[in-house]
Every structure is written in C-alpha cells, then in structure tokens.
C-alpha positions as CSV (number, residue, x, y, z in Angstrom):
1,M,80.4,130.3,101.5
2,V,82.8,130.9,98.6
3,P,82.0,128.6,95.6
4,P,85.0,126.3,95.0
5,K,85.5,127.3,91.4
6,L,85.6,130.9,92.3
7,L,88.2,130.1,94.9
8,V,90.2,128.1,92.5
9,G,90.2,130.7,89.8
10,A,91.3,133.5,92.3
11,V,94.2,131.5,93.6
12,L,95.4,130.5,90.1
13,I,95.5,134.2,89.1
14,L,97.4,135.0,92.2
15,T,100.0,132.3,91.5
16,A,100.3,133.3,88.0
17,L,101.1,136.9,89.0
18,G,103.7,135.6,91.6
19,T,105.3,138.2,93.8
20,A,103.4,141.0,92.1
21,A,100.3,139.7,93.7
22,V,101.5,139.3,97.1
23,G,102.9,142.0,99.2
24,V,106.0,141.2,101.3
25,A,106.0,142.0,105.0
26,G,108.1,144.8,106.1
27,G,111.2,143.4,107.8
28,S,112.3,139.9,107.0
29,E,112.4,136.8,109.4
30,S,114.1,133.5,108.9
31,L,111.7,131.0,107.7
32,G,114.1,128.1,107.2
33,G,115.3,126.8,103.6
34,D,115.4,129.5,101.0
35,A,112.7,131.7,102.3
36,V,113.7,135.3,102.3
37,A,110.5,137.1,103.7
38,G,108.0,136.8,106.5
39,T,104.5,135.5,106.2
40,V,101.8,137.8,104.9
41,D,98.1,137.5,105.6
42,T,96.6,137.3,102.0
43,F,92.8,137.3,101.2
44,V,91.9,135.2,98.2
45,A,88.3,135.1,97.4
46,G,87.4,135.9,101.1
47,V,89.8,133.2,102.4
48,M,92.8,134.0,104.5
49,F,96.1,132.4,103.6
50,D,99.7,132.9,104.9
51,A,101.8,133.7,101.7
52,V,105.7,133.0,102.0
53,K,108.0,134.3,99.3
54,F,111.0,132.4,98.3
55,A,114.3,133.5,96.7
56,D,113.6,131.5,93.5
57,G,110.3,133.4,93.1
58,R,108.0,130.5,94.4
59,V,105.2,131.7,96.6
60,E,103.7,129.1,99.2
61,Y,100.1,129.7,100.3
62,R,99.1,128.2,103.8
63,Y,95.4,128.1,104.7
64,H,95.3,129.0,108.3
65,D,92.9,129.7,111.1
66,S,92.9,129.7,114.9
67,M,91.3,126.3,115.6
68,F,94.6,124.7,116.7
69,D,95.4,127.8,118.8
70,A,92.0,127.6,120.6
71,A,92.2,123.8,121.1
72,T,95.8,123.7,122.7
73,Q,95.0,126.8,124.9
74,S,91.7,125.1,126.0
75,A,93.7,121.9,126.7
76,A,96.3,123.7,128.8
77,L,93.5,125.3,131.0
78,L,92.5,121.8,131.9
79,D,96.0,121.1,133.0
80,Y,96.6,118.9,130.0
81,D,99.6,118.7,127.7
82,P,98.5,118.5,124.1
83,Q,101.9,117.7,122.8
84,Y,101.5,120.1,120.0
85,S,104.1,120.0,117.0
86,V,104.7,121.3,113.7
87,T,106.8,119.1,111.4
88,E,108.0,119.0,107.8
89,V,107.5,115.6,106.2
90,L,108.9,114.4,102.9
91,G,106.4,112.3,100.7
92,E,106.8,110.0,97.9
93,R,106.4,111.1,94.3
94,V,103.8,108.8,92.8
95,W,102.6,108.7,89.1
96,R,98.9,107.8,88.2
97,D,97.8,107.6,84.5
98,G,100.9,109.8,83.5
99,E,100.4,112.4,86.2
100,A,102.6,113.0,89.2
101,G,101.4,113.4,92.7
102,C,102.7,113.2,96.2
103,E,101.8,110.4,98.8
104,F,102.2,110.8,102.4
105,S,102.1,108.0,104.9
106,G,102.9,107.0,108.5
107,S,101.8,105.1,111.5
108,V,100.9,105.8,115.2
109,D,100.1,103.6,118.3
110,S,98.4,104.1,121.5
111,A,101.7,104.0,123.4
112,Q,102.3,107.6,122.2
113,A,98.9,108.8,123.6
114,P,98.6,110.5,126.9
115,K,97.4,108.1,129.5
116,L,93.9,109.6,129.7
117,D,90.7,108.4,128.5
118,G,88.9,110.2,125.6
119,V,91.7,111.6,123.6
120,I,92.2,111.9,119.9
121,Y,95.3,112.7,117.8
122,V,94.6,115.3,115.1
123,E,97.1,116.2,112.5
124,R,96.5,118.3,109.3
125,E,98.5,119.7,106.5
126,I,99.2,123.5,106.7
127,G,101.8,123.7,104.1
128,F,102.6,122.0,100.8
129,F,105.3,122.0,98.3
130,F,104.7,120.1,95.0
131,D,108.4,120.4,93.7
132,K,109.8,118.9,96.9
133,C,106.9,116.6,97.6
134,S,106.7,117.9,101.2
135,Q,104.1,119.0,103.5
136,T,104.1,120.9,106.8
137,L,101.9,119.1,109.5
138,E,100.3,120.5,112.6
139,G,99.3,117.9,115.2
140,A,98.2,117.5,118.7
141,W,96.8,114.9,121.2
142,L,93.5,116.5,122.5
143,P,90.6,115.6,124.6
144,V,87.7,114.6,122.2
145,G,85.5,117.5,123.8
146,V,88.0,120.1,123.4
147,A,88.7,119.1,119.7
148,T,85.0,119.1,118.9
149,D,84.4,122.4,120.6
150,A,87.3,124.0,118.6
151,G,85.9,122.7,115.4
152,L,88.7,120.2,114.7
153,V,86.6,117.3,114.9
154,D,83.3,117.3,112.9
155,E,82.2,113.9,114.2
156,H,83.7,111.0,116.3
157,A,83.2,108.0,114.2
158,S,80.7,107.1,111.5
159,S,78.1,104.3,112.2
160,T,76.2,104.7,108.9
161,S,78.3,102.4,106.9
162,E,78.3,98.6,106.5
163,S,78.7,96.7,109.6
164,L,81.4,94.0,109.6
165,A,80.5,92.1,112.8
166,G,82.6,89.8,114.9
167,P,81.2,86.9,117.0
168,A,77.5,86.9,117.1
169,A,77.6,86.3,120.9
170,A,79.2,89.6,121.5
171,T,76.7,92.2,122.7
172,S,79.0,94.9,124.1
173,Y,82.7,95.9,123.7
174,E,85.2,97.3,126.2
175,Y,86.9,99.8,123.7
176,R,86.3,101.7,120.6
177,G,88.6,103.4,118.2
178,F,89.2,104.4,114.7
179,M,91.6,105.7,112.0
180,R,90.4,108.4,109.7
181,G,92.1,109.9,106.7
182,H,90.7,113.0,104.9
183,T,91.1,115.6,102.2
184,T,90.1,119.2,102.6
185,D,89.6,121.9,100.1
186,P,90.7,125.5,100.5
187,V,87.7,126.7,102.4
188,G,88.0,124.0,105.0
189,I,85.3,121.4,103.7
190,Y,86.2,117.7,104.2
191,V,85.7,116.7,100.6
192,A,86.6,113.1,101.2
193,K,86.7,110.9,104.3
194,T,87.7,107.4,104.8
195,Y,87.4,105.4,108.1
196,S,88.5,102.3,109.6
197,N,86.4,101.8,112.8
198,E,86.7,99.1,115.5
199,Q,85.1,98.0,118.7
200,W,86.7,95.1,120.8
201,S,87.0,93.3,124.1
202,W,90.4,91.7,125.1
203,S,91.2,88.6,127.2
204,G,94.8,87.3,127.8
205,S,96.6,87.9,124.4
206,C,93.7,88.2,122.0
207,A,90.6,90.0,121.0
208,T,87.7,87.9,122.3
209,A,84.9,90.0,120.7
210,W,85.1,92.6,117.9
211,N,83.0,94.7,115.4
212,R,84.7,96.4,112.4
213,W,83.4,98.5,109.7
214,S,84.5,100.9,107.1
215,S,83.1,104.0,105.7
216,W,83.6,106.3,102.7
217,T,82.2,109.8,102.5
218,P,82.6,112.2,99.5
219,F,81.4,115.8,99.7
220,I,78.9,115.4,96.8
221,P,77.6,119.1,96.7
222,S,81.0,120.3,95.3
223,G,81.3,117.5,92.9
224,W,83.3,114.8,94.7
225,S,82.3,111.0,94.4
226,T,83.8,107.7,95.4
227,Y,85.4,106.3,92.3
228,S,86.6,103.0,94.1
229,S,86.5,101.4,97.6
230,S,87.5,98.2,99.3
231,Y,88.3,96.7,102.7
232,Y,89.9,93.6,104.2
233,F,90.7,92.2,107.6
234,T,94.0,91.7,109.1
235,G,95.3,89.7,112.1
236,S,94.0,86.7,114.1
237,C,94.5,87.8,117.8
238,D,95.3,91.4,116.8
239,R,92.2,92.2,114.9
240,G,92.6,94.9,112.2
241,L,90.7,96.5,109.5
242,H,92.3,98.0,106.2
243,T,90.2,100.4,104.3
244,Y,90.9,102.0,100.7
245,G,89.0,104.8,99.1
246,L,89.6,106.7,95.9
247,Y,87.7,109.8,95.2
248,R,87.3,112.0,92.1
249,N,86.1,115.5,91.1
250,G,85.6,116.5,87.5
251,T,84.6,120.2,88.3
252,F,87.1,121.3,91.1
253,C,89.7,122.5,88.5
254,L,87.4,123.4,85.7
255,S,87.4,120.3,83.4
256,I,90.6,118.8,84.8
257,D,89.9,115.8,87.1
258,A,91.2,116.1,90.6
259,W,91.8,112.9,92.5
260,T,92.5,111.9,96.1
261,E,93.3,108.5,97.5
262,H,93.2,107.2,101.2
263,T,94.4,104.0,102.7
264,V,93.8,103.7,106.5
265,E,94.3,100.9,108.8
266,F,93.2,100.4,112.5
267,K,94.3,97.3,114.6
268,A,93.3,96.3,118.2
269,T,96.4,95.2,119.8
270,G,95.7,95.0,123.6
271,D,93.8,95.8,126.7
272,P,93.6,98.6,125.9
273,A,96.0,99.3,123.1
274,S,95.9,99.8,119.3
275,W,97.9,100.6,116.2
276,A,97.0,102.5,113.0
277,S,98.4,103.6,109.8
278,W,97.6,106.0,106.9
279,A,98.6,106.7,103.3
280,L,97.1,109.8,101.8
281,Y,97.7,110.8,98.1
282,K,96.5,113.7,95.8
283,W,97.0,114.4,92.1
284,G,95.4,115.9,89.0
285,G,93.8,119.3,88.5
286,C,94.6,121.8,91.1
287,S,95.6,119.2,93.6
288,W,98.0,121.6,95.2
289,L,94.9,123.5,96.6
290,L,93.9,120.3,98.5
291,S,95.3,119.4,102.0
292,T,95.3,115.9,103.8
293,G,95.1,115.1,107.3
294,H,94.2,112.3,109.7
295,W,92.6,111.5,113.0
296,Y,93.4,108.6,115.3
297,D,91.2,107.5,118.4
298,P,93.2,104.8,120.2
299,Y,90.5,103.5,122.4
C-alpha cells in the first residue's frame, strides 16, 4: 500500500504542474460546465485517477474504481433495480479557525428504499471542487450481500461501542438500522467513521422497545484520531440518536492539520420505517484529497 505522505506529495506535484502533468485524451467530449476535454486515466503514486481539464486551467482528479460497476451489475443479475445515480451537490462554505472548508448534508428515509429486506443505500464522493464547494456523488440501493461482496461495505454496523439501552425488559427487537458518515483517503481507506445505530420494536404509534448506540472510529495507523465526540437522544415515540464526531490528522499533509467532521442521526419512525440525516465536513491541510460518503440501512 502506498504511504499517505508519498501519495499526497505526488498529487501536489501533479497539481502544481497543471496541464503539463496531465495528458489530454485525443478527441474531446462534453463533460458539462466549462470542461474542454475528456477524462484521462492518470496514475499518481500507483493510484488511478480520472483527470478532467477545464478551460480556466483547473484539473479535477477523481479517484475511481470498478466497485460500483460490479455491484450494480450483480444486483441486475438478481433481477434487482439498484436505482444507481450520479449527482452534483452544492455544499455550504464553512469556516473553522480561519480556514475555509465545505460541508455537505442531506437526509433520507425508508420510503425511498426498494420494498425488499436487507438493502442498504451507499453513496460516495467521486469528484470535488473546492472553489465551487461542490461534490459529485455516486449512489445506489443495494442488497447488503452484493455491496459487501463488491467491497463497498466493510462492515454492517459496529457493536463495539458504548451501548445506550432502552427498557430493560426488552430482550429482542424486530428491526435494526443505522446511519454512517465516513471520510476516505485517496487510496480508499476509511480514515474516520461515525455511526448512529438503532434496534427497535414498534406497536401502534410508538417504539415500545429500543437500543441505541454511537461509535467513532479513526484510522490510527495513518495518524487520524478522534478530537471530539458526543451524542444525544431525540424523539419520544419516534426514537432517534444524534451522533457527532470530529477527527484530526497532523501528518496527512506534512505539518498542516487536516480535519473532518461528521454529524449523523438515525430515527426509528414506524413498523418498519426510519429516517436518517448526515452532515459531513472537511477542511485544513490537503483536505481536497479526502472524500466523504455515507451508508444508510433503513431496517
């Protein structure tokens, strides 16, 4: 595996060289906006990127692989519609300690899910423009087994964190779901993961039994650590869990601190039904090399 510092340095050199460092594909195709050339497969420190050249001299690097292709094709073979999509989302410019970053947020609910058991919504960033504060997202509803086999899901839900139990009389639950926000480095490692997990049973108009727990997981081997974390409960009949995590790395971009922040909420709303939201933020040293994404398991 390529050491993160080596990768950062190589990409920074490529960026500084601009168009001289990136070959432009023969024959242009329309990419939308002010793009003037097709994508080019570019290897940076052994990692494949798509490089897109723009009229004003900018070059966008999009880390890519075939995981989504494999997953959606496998889902189609199972006579299953993955509802695959690629969208551009405008984020919010946010300042932290005098440094600008971009925050992306949204929500989802189980009414949007295919009416099948064992599905998960996987969405990840495949393109990012700091000046526009926008990201390109790739997403799909997938059977958990397909997403796992394709390498899109590295774990279903963490059970190693503090348990925040509901009524003591509850010994089993009808449903289980979670909302996860995460940040990924250029070689595909999840460097920070934040979960809101929930188990529940439902009767009438309220959750009658529940168990809720948060988890925070930095990738310590490459220098990431949890700087701050918190949680709180929401709702009375609709039982929810709001989880916050702030992560820091002092070596990802030489001596410049890199930061990422996650806020995720999961709420049980029915029999079975749920709602979830996320707000994901990155700033500081080489933060443009980081990407964010989220998973949602409705029940």
